[in-house]
C-alpha positions as CSV (number, residue, x, y, z in Angstrom):
1,M,87.0,100.9,111.0
2,S,88.8,97.7,111.9
3,F,91.6,96.0,110.2
4,K,92.3,92.2,110.1
5,F,96.0,92.5,109.5
6,A,98.7,90.8,111.6
7,L,101.9,92.7,112.2
8,L,104.3,90.7,110.1
9,P,108.0,91.4,110.1
10,A,109.0,93.4,107.0
11,V,111.9,91.0,106.2
12,A,112.8,89.2,103.0
13,M,115.4,86.5,102.9
14,S,118.2,86.7,100.4
15,F,121.2,84.6,99.8
16,V,124.7,85.8,98.8
17,A,127.6,83.5,98.5
18,G,125.8,80.9,100.5
19,E,125.1,83.2,103.4
20,A,121.6,84.4,104.5
21,F,120.9,88.0,105.5
22,A,117.7,89.8,106.3
23,A,116.8,92.7,104.0
24,T,114.3,95.1,105.4
25,E,111.5,96.3,103.2
26,W,108.9,98.8,104.3
27,N,105.6,99.7,102.7
28,V,104.7,103.4,102.7
29,S,101.1,104.6,102.3
30,T,100.1,107.9,100.8
31,W,97.6,109.1,98.2
32,G,97.1,110.9,95.0
33,K,100.2,110.9,92.8
34,R,103.8,111.8,93.2
35,R,104.0,115.5,93.7
36,A,105.8,118.2,95.7
37,F,103.9,117.1,98.8
38,T,105.5,113.6,98.7
39,E,109.0,114.4,97.5
40,H,110.6,113.9,100.9
41,L,109.1,110.3,101.0
42,H,111.0,109.5,97.8
43,K,114.1,111.2,99.0
44,I,114.2,109.4,102.3
45,A,113.7,106.1,100.6
46,E,116.6,106.9,98.2
47,L,118.8,107.9,101.1
48,V,118.2,104.9,103.3
49,E,118.7,102.5,100.4
50,Q,122.0,104.2,99.6
51,K,123.2,104.3,103.2
52,T,122.4,100.6,103.8
53,N,123.7,99.4,100.4
54,G,120.2,98.2,99.5
55,D,119.5,96.4,102.8
56,F,116.7,98.8,103.7
57,T,114.2,99.7,101.0
58,M,110.8,101.3,100.8
59,N,107.8,100.8,98.5
60,I,105.7,103.9,98.2
61,S,102.1,103.3,97.4
62,Y,99.7,106.0,96.2
63,G,96.3,104.7,97.5
64,G,97.1,101.0,97.0
65,L,97.4,100.2,100.7
66,S,94.8,102.5,102.4
67,K,92.5,105.4,101.9
68,N,94.0,108.7,103.0
69,R,91.6,109.1,106.0
70,E,92.6,105.6,107.2
71,N,96.4,105.7,107.1
72,L,96.7,106.3,110.8
73,D,94.5,103.2,111.4
74,G,96.7,101.2,109.2
75,I,99.8,102.3,111.0
76,S,98.2,101.4,114.4
77,V,97.8,97.7,113.4
78,G,101.0,97.4,111.3
79,A,99.3,97.1,108.0
80,F,102.3,99.1,106.7
81,E,105.3,100.6,108.3
82,M,105.2,104.2,107.2
83,A,102.4,106.6,106.2
84,Q,101.4,110.2,105.5
85,F,98.2,111.7,106.8
86,C,96.7,115.1,107.5
87,A,95.6,116.1,111.0
88,G,92.5,117.8,109.7
89,Y,91.1,114.6,108.2
90,H,90.5,113.2,111.7
91,P,91.2,115.9,114.4
92,D,89.8,113.6,117.1
93,K,92.5,111.0,116.4
94,N,95.4,113.5,116.7
95,P,94.1,116.6,118.7
96,T,97.6,117.8,119.7
97,I,98.7,118.3,116.1
98,T,95.7,120.4,115.3
99,V,97.4,123.4,117.0
100,L,99.4,123.7,113.8
101,E,96.2,124.1,111.8
102,L,94.9,127.0,113.8
103,P,94.2,130.1,111.6
104,F,96.6,133.0,111.5
105,L,99.4,131.3,113.5
106,G,101.9,133.8,112.0
107,V,104.0,131.2,110.1
108,N,105.5,132.9,107.1
109,T,107.8,130.5,105.4
110,L,108.2,126.8,104.8
111,E,111.3,126.7,107.0
112,E,109.2,128.2,109.9
113,E,106.5,125.6,109.2
114,V,109.1,122.8,109.6
115,A,110.4,124.3,112.8
116,V,107.0,124.7,114.5
117,S,105.9,121.3,113.3
118,H,108.9,119.4,114.6
119,A,108.7,121.4,117.9
120,V,105.1,120.3,118.4
121,Y,106.0,116.7,117.3
122,G,108.7,116.6,119.9
123,H,106.4,117.6,122.8
124,A,105.6,114.8,125.3
125,A,101.8,115.4,124.9
126,T,102.0,115.0,121.2
127,Q,104.1,111.8,121.4
128,K,101.6,110.4,123.9
129,D,98.7,111.3,121.6
130,L,100.2,109.5,118.6
131,A,101.4,106.5,120.7
132,R,97.7,105.6,121.0
133,W,98.0,104.6,117.3
134,N,101.4,102.9,117.7
135,A,102.8,105.7,115.7
136,K,106.1,107.5,115.9
137,L,106.3,111.0,114.3
138,L,109.2,111.1,111.8
139,M,108.9,114.4,109.9
140,T,106.4,116.9,108.6
141,S,105.2,117.7,105.1
142,P,105.6,121.5,105.1
143,M,103.1,123.5,103.1
144,P,102.7,127.2,102.5
145,Q,99.7,129.1,103.6
146,Y,96.5,127.9,101.9
147,N,94.6,130.1,99.4
148,V,91.4,129.6,97.5
149,V,90.5,128.9,93.9
150,G,86.9,129.2,92.9
151,T,84.3,129.5,90.2
152,G,81.9,132.3,89.4
153,P,82.4,135.9,90.5
154,A,85.6,136.6,92.3
155,P,85.4,137.7,95.9
156,R,86.6,141.3,96.6
157,A,85.8,141.5,100.3
158,L,85.2,139.1,103.1
159,E,81.4,139.4,102.8
160,D,81.7,137.9,99.4
161,F,82.4,134.6,101.0
162,Q,79.0,134.6,102.6
163,G,77.1,131.5,101.4
164,K,80.1,130.1,99.5
165,R,80.6,126.3,99.8
166,I,84.3,125.9,100.4
167,R,86.5,122.8,100.7
168,A,88.5,123.7,103.8
169,T,89.4,121.3,106.6
170,G,90.3,121.7,110.3
171,G,91.1,125.2,111.5
172,L,90.8,126.6,108.0
173,G,87.2,125.5,107.8
174,K,86.4,127.2,111.1
175,A,88.1,130.4,109.8
176,F,86.0,130.5,106.7
177,E,82.9,129.8,108.8
178,T,83.5,133.0,110.7
179,V,82.9,135.0,107.4
180,G,79.8,133.1,106.4
181,A,81.1,130.4,104.2
182,T,80.0,126.8,104.6
183,P,83.1,124.5,104.9
184,T,83.2,120.9,103.8
185,S,86.1,118.5,104.5
186,V,86.0,116.4,101.3
187,T,89.4,114.8,100.8
188,A,92.0,116.2,98.4
189,T,91.3,113.4,96.0
190,E,87.6,114.2,96.0
191,A,88.0,118.0,95.6
192,Y,88.0,118.2,91.8
193,N,84.8,116.1,91.4
194,A,83.2,118.1,94.2
195,M,84.1,121.3,92.4
196,E,83.1,120.1,89.0
197,A,79.7,118.9,90.3
198,G,79.0,122.1,92.1
199,V,79.1,120.5,95.5
200,V,81.6,123.1,96.4
201,D,82.3,126.4,94.5
202,S,85.7,127.0,96.0
203,V,88.6,125.0,97.3
204,A,91.4,125.9,99.8
205,F,94.7,124.2,99.0
206,A,98.4,124.9,98.8
207,Q,99.7,125.5,95.3
208,H,101.0,122.0,94.7
209,A,97.6,120.5,95.5
210,H,95.7,122.9,93.2
211,L,98.0,121.6,90.5
212,S,98.0,117.9,91.4
213,F,94.3,117.6,92.0
214,R,93.5,119.8,89.0
215,T,91.2,122.3,90.9
216,I,93.2,125.0,89.1
217,D,91.8,123.7,85.8
218,L,88.3,124.6,86.9
219,A,89.2,127.9,88.6
220,D,88.1,131.4,87.5
221,W,90.0,133.1,90.4
222,W,92.7,132.6,93.0
223,T,93.1,134.5,96.3
224,A,96.7,135.5,96.3
225,N,97.1,136.8,99.9
226,L,94.4,135.6,102.3
227,N,96.9,133.3,103.9
228,P,94.7,132.2,106.8
229,G,96.7,129.1,107.7
230,T,97.7,125.7,106.4
231,V,97.1,122.0,107.0
232,N,99.6,119.8,108.9
233,C,100.5,116.5,107.4
234,P,103.0,114.3,109.3
235,I,105.0,111.3,108.2
236,V,104.7,108.6,110.9
237,V,106.2,105.1,111.3
238,N,104.8,102.1,113.1
239,T,106.6,102.0,116.4
240,D,107.0,98.2,116.4
241,A,108.6,98.3,113.0
242,Y,110.9,101.2,113.9
243,E,112.1,99.4,117.1
244,A,112.6,96.2,115.1
245,L,115.1,97.9,112.8
246,S,118.8,97.1,113.2
247,D,120.9,99.8,114.8
248,E,122.4,100.5,111.4
249,N,119.1,100.8,109.6
250,R,117.5,102.9,112.3
251,A,120.5,105.3,112.1
252,A,120.2,105.5,108.4
253,L,116.5,106.4,108.7
254,D,117.0,109.0,111.5
255,S,120.0,110.6,109.8
256,S,118.1,111.1,106.5
257,V,115.2,113.2,107.8
258,D,116.9,116.6,107.6
259,E,118.3,115.9,104.1
260,A,114.8,114.7,102.9
261,I,113.2,117.9,104.3
262,Q,115.8,120.1,102.6
263,H,115.2,118.3,99.3
264,Y,111.5,118.9,99.8
265,L,112.0,122.6,100.5
266,A,114.2,123.1,97.4
267,N,111.7,121.3,95.2
268,Y,108.7,123.2,96.5
269,G,110.6,126.5,96.0
270,K,110.9,125.7,92.3
271,L,107.1,125.2,92.1
272,L,106.4,128.5,93.8
273,E,108.6,130.3,91.3
274,K,106.5,128.9,88.4
275,W,103.1,129.6,90.1
276,E,102.5,133.1,88.5
277,A,103.1,131.7,85.0
278,I,100.7,128.9,85.7
279,L,97.9,131.3,86.7
280,A,98.5,133.4,83.5
281,E,98.6,130.3,81.3
282,K,95.3,129.0,82.7
283,E,93.8,132.6,82.7
284,V,93.0,132.5,86.4
285,E,92.3,135.9,87.9
286,K,94.6,136.7,90.8
287,V,92.6,138.4,93.6
288,A,94.6,140.5,96.2
289,F,92.6,141.6,99.2
290,P,93.4,145.0,100.8
291,P,95.2,145.0,104.1
292,E,92.1,146.1,106.0
293,E,90.2,143.0,104.8
294,I,93.0,140.7,105.9
295,A,93.1,142.3,109.3
296,K,89.3,141.9,109.6
297,F,89.6,138.2,108.7
298,E,92.3,137.7,111.3
299,D,90.2,139.5,113.9
300,K,87.2,137.4,113.2
301,A,88.9,134.0,112.8
302,A,92.0,133.9,114.9
303,T,91.2,134.8,118.5
304,G,87.9,133.1,119.0
305,T,89.1,129.9,117.2
306,R,92.3,129.8,119.2
307,E,90.6,130.3,122.6
308,Q,88.0,127.7,121.9
309,W,90.7,125.2,120.8
310,I,92.7,125.8,123.9
311,K,89.6,125.4,126.1
312,D,88.6,122.1,124.3
313,M,92.1,120.7,124.6
314,E,92.4,121.5,128.3
315,A,89.1,119.9,128.9
316,Q,90.6,116.7,127.5
317,G,93.6,116.9,129.7
318,I,95.8,118.1,126.8
319,P,98.1,121.1,127.5
320,G,96.6,123.3,124.7
321,Q,97.9,126.6,126.0
322,E,101.4,125.1,126.3
323,L,101.3,123.7,122.8
324,Y,100.2,127.1,121.4
325,D,102.8,128.9,123.3
326,L,105.4,126.4,122.0
327,V,104.5,127.4,118.4
328,Q,104.9,131.1,119.2
329,A,108.2,130.6,121.1
330,T,109.6,128.6,118.2
331,L,108.7,131.3,115.7
332,K,110.4,133.9,118.0
333,D,113.5,131.8,118.2
334,M,113.5,131.3,114.4
335,R,113.4,135.1,113.9
336,G,115.8,136.1,116.7
337,S,114.9,138.0,119.8
338,N,115.2,141.3,118.0
């Protein structure tokens, strides 16, 4: 798609005691509604406004600026200054980041997800990849391992996914394909309608998304422990807009990332604490797969998908093996050498 936007300076003129000053106002594009997945956007907006005494503000738009699959395009032409997107929506546009969506990476906590994401974001190949879109990676939107809600008989073994039509993007979709499911990459905002209409009979999401996009309201069952992987959704800023910031405003933005992430983690933790009660309230059956089934899933999905991904990346001149090894090294560092 093409945009017919000009990159305009995000500056509004105000007058105080006869003196003019430039107040910086950024537009931020995301989708859906405010939820655990977007809390760090709201926190970073709050922090930069506080640190700059109102000189730097952000307007967060839920779908009013762009469709979720087009946020990276909007960033590239300066239609807005900051945006959230998910790598699996358009893997060809951000191939380096898709390493973080490979199945069974071994990431166990949200803190580990932050660490591996930011390590990959900091790699020169990733920065070069996103620079094609005039985008600078700012922070991740860490999500726990995805699990599935569905309608009809609950799966008890991997073969029960045979023939299921499942909403699962990126590496997750490929993982479920290895056990006979048919993945589709409808967007998060389309998932409820697709499930209600029978276009899909199951949806893979993190907990907050099952709540926010109401797929839990249609569910008969929930897989509690498949944990095949997750989706990676960065926050990026338009490079020109970032470089146009005053030194003070840029420092306010950069110094707020860690606190915004910590706020996100604390908030998401509260949601996870309530999840069991939500399942009980909605009478959704919790399905726990035996360890041998999980091991079988990992054996089917992980190695072949990873090796093919690395091969595909290397063929494009992208250091796929190096990026994968960076993820594993970061996890090892997080857990200590012992």
